[in-house]
N, C-alpha and C positions, 0 to 999 in steps of 0.2 A: 443504357437502362432497358433496352429492348427485351432481354431475357426475363426481366421482372415485371413487365407490363402485361396485364391480363387482356385489356381491350381499350379501344378509343371510342369515346362517345361525346358528340358535340364539341370536338376539338380538345377534349380533356382526357388525359391518359389515366387509366385506372390500374392501380398496382395489384398484383396477385398476392393476396394476403397469406396464402399457404407458404409462399416463398419468404414472405416477411417473417412469419413465425419461425421457419427453419433457420433463417439468418440470425434472428434474435437469440435463439437457443445456442447457436454456434458461437456467437460473440460472448454470450453470458458464460458459457463453459470456459472459454479462453481467459476471460477477465477473472473468473473465480480462481483459476489456477495461479494467476499473477498475484491476486490478493492473498492467497494461501501461502505464497512464497515470502510474503512480508514486504513486497515492493509497492510503490505508490502508483496510482493512476490519476492522471490530470484530466479534468473535465473542462471543456471549453464551449461556451455558448454566450454570445454577446447580443443576440437579437432580442427584441422586446418580448416576443411571445415565449421565449425559452428561458431567459436568464433568471427570472424569479422561481420558476419550477425547478431549474437546475440547482440553484442555491438551497432550496428547501429539501430536495431529495438527497443531495450529496453531503450535506451537513450531518445527516443521520449516520452515514458510514465513515465520517471523519476522513474524507479524501480532499485533496486540494482541487480548487476550481478557479476558473477565470470567467467572470460574468459581466465585467464592466468594459474593458478594452484590452485587446491583445497588444502588448507593447512589443515592438519589433526587437528581436534578439532575446526574447524571454527564455528560449531554449539554447540557441546558438551562442549567446553571450551570458550564460547562466551565472558565472562568477560575479559579474557586475550586478545582476539582479539580487544575488545573495547579500552583496554589500548594502544595497538599498534596504533590504529586509532587516539587516542588523542595525542600520541607522534608525529604522522605525522602532525597533525594540529598545534602542538606547533612549529614544524620546519617551517611551513608556516607563522606563526605569527612572528617568529624570522626574517624571510626574509623581512616581511612587515615593521616591526618597526626598521630595520637596525641593529639588534643585531649581525647578521652574519658578518657584515662588521668589527666588533671589534675582531673577532676571528683570530687566526693565520691561515696561509695557510693550514697547515696540519689538524687542527681542522675543518676548512671549508670544506675540501675535504672529511673528514669522515662523516660530517653531510650530505653533498650532496649525498654520496653513500647510507647512511641509508634512506634518504628521497626518493630517486629514487626507491629503492627496495620496500619500504612500499607503495609508490604510485602505483607501478606496480601491486602488489599483493592485496592491500586493498583499493586503491583509488576509485574503483567502488562501494564499500560498506560503504563508509564514512558516508552516511546518514542513515544507518541501526542501529538505536539506541537500538533496542531490537530484539529478535528472530523473524524471519519471520513467517507469518501465513501459508505459503505454499512454496513448492519448485518445480520449473519447470526444468527438466533435459533433455538434449539431449544426448542419448547413455547411458543407465543405466549400461552397462558393464564398460565403461571407468570411469564413475562417481559413482562407487559402494560405495566408502567411504562416499560420500555426502548422498547417499540414505540410507546407514546404520545409519548415524548420525541422519538423519531426522526421521527414524523409532524409534530410541532410545528415541527421544524427542516427539514422537507422532505428528510429523508435516506431514500433507498430501503431497504426492509426485505426481506430474503430470509429465509424461515423454513421449517422442517419443521413441517407442520401435520397433526395427527391428526384422526380422524373427529369428535371432540367439540369442534372449534375452527372458527372462521369464517375461511376463506381470503381473504375480501374485505378484511380489515383490513391485509393485507401486499401489497407490490408483486409479489413473486415467491413463490408458494406451492408447496412441494414436498409433495404428499400422501404420507404414510408414517406408520409407527408410531414416534412420538417417545419411546416408553418402552422399546423394544427396543434393547439394546446393539449387536446385529449391524446393525440398520437404521441406527443413528446412525453406526457405523463406516463402513459402505458409502457413505452419502451424504456424510459429511464427507471421506472419502478421495477421492471423485470431485471434490468442490469444491476441496479443497486441491491436487489434481493440476492442475486447470485454472488455479488462481492461480499455481502454480509455473511453468507454461508461460508465462503472461503475464509473470512476472518475468524468465524466461530470455530471452524475446523482447525485452524492454526493454533488458536488459543487452547483447544481441547488437547492437541498434541503436546503443547508446552506443559500443560498441567499433568499430563500422563507421564512425562519423562522423570520429574522429581519423585513421583509415586513409585515408579519402577526402581529408582535408585535406592529409595528407603527400604524396599523389599529385599534388595540384594545385600544390604549392609549386615543384617543378622546372619545371613548365610556365610558371609566372609568371616564374621566373628566366630561362628560355629566351627569353621575349618581351623581357625587359629587355636581354639580351645581344644579341638581334637588333636591337633599337632602337639600341643603342650602336653596332653595326656599321654600320647605315645612316647614323647621325649622323657617324661617322668618315669614311665614304666621301664624304658630302656636303662635309665640311670639306676633304678632300684635293682634291676637284674645284674648290672655290672657290679654294684656294691655287694650283692649276695655272692657273686662269683669270687670277688676279692677276699671276702671273709672265709669262704670255703678253702681257697688256696692257702691263706694264712694258717688255718687250722691244720691242714695237711702238713705244712712245713714244720709246725710245732711238734706234731706227733712223730714225724720222721726224726726230728732232732732228739726227742726223748728216747 
């Protein structure tokens, strides 16, 4: 972290905020492009100071996140995680169609316990149908298992890195105090705003494509009608030529 430390005072390292701003902009631009491409970004923060802030900010942009506990193999054993998510969804369907009402009291209690546990740990990643395109982590030391799994699968890692951590283990390091709620709120806010812009641009491009298609349709129809007119003109000319030939033949016969 030496390149990002401005000075040391009373045994406390002070981070250079100019470099923090530059790194936030760099990470925000990269995540914006990922969001614009339509891929998912998984946010991870299980520490007390960060998890509530993370859940509040990330819900606004409709991205998956983990704020309770990182289950080992959540990325490297993703098919198993998807099975657990499908099981959770089946419990929800059972409640909606009234199947749970036909179970005994003991069976209903077991289902409720399993469902609450799955919802707590996996409810926030229910929409993650495939591996994420990137991982955003708060406190790389606490979330070292998640970072290791991402490296194993070659998933780029964006992280808020404090002075007691190694910035070289992540692809995009944002030097800042990952224990301060205000710092977490500011950085997450900037990142989420950039992702929201990327999503908005993607939506605008999608809306633009059908509009262009509709504009081209009349042009195609115009070409067809023009072709029909040319064809009809040629037919008329041929008919006139045939009549003229017939008249000449009759005159010569007389």
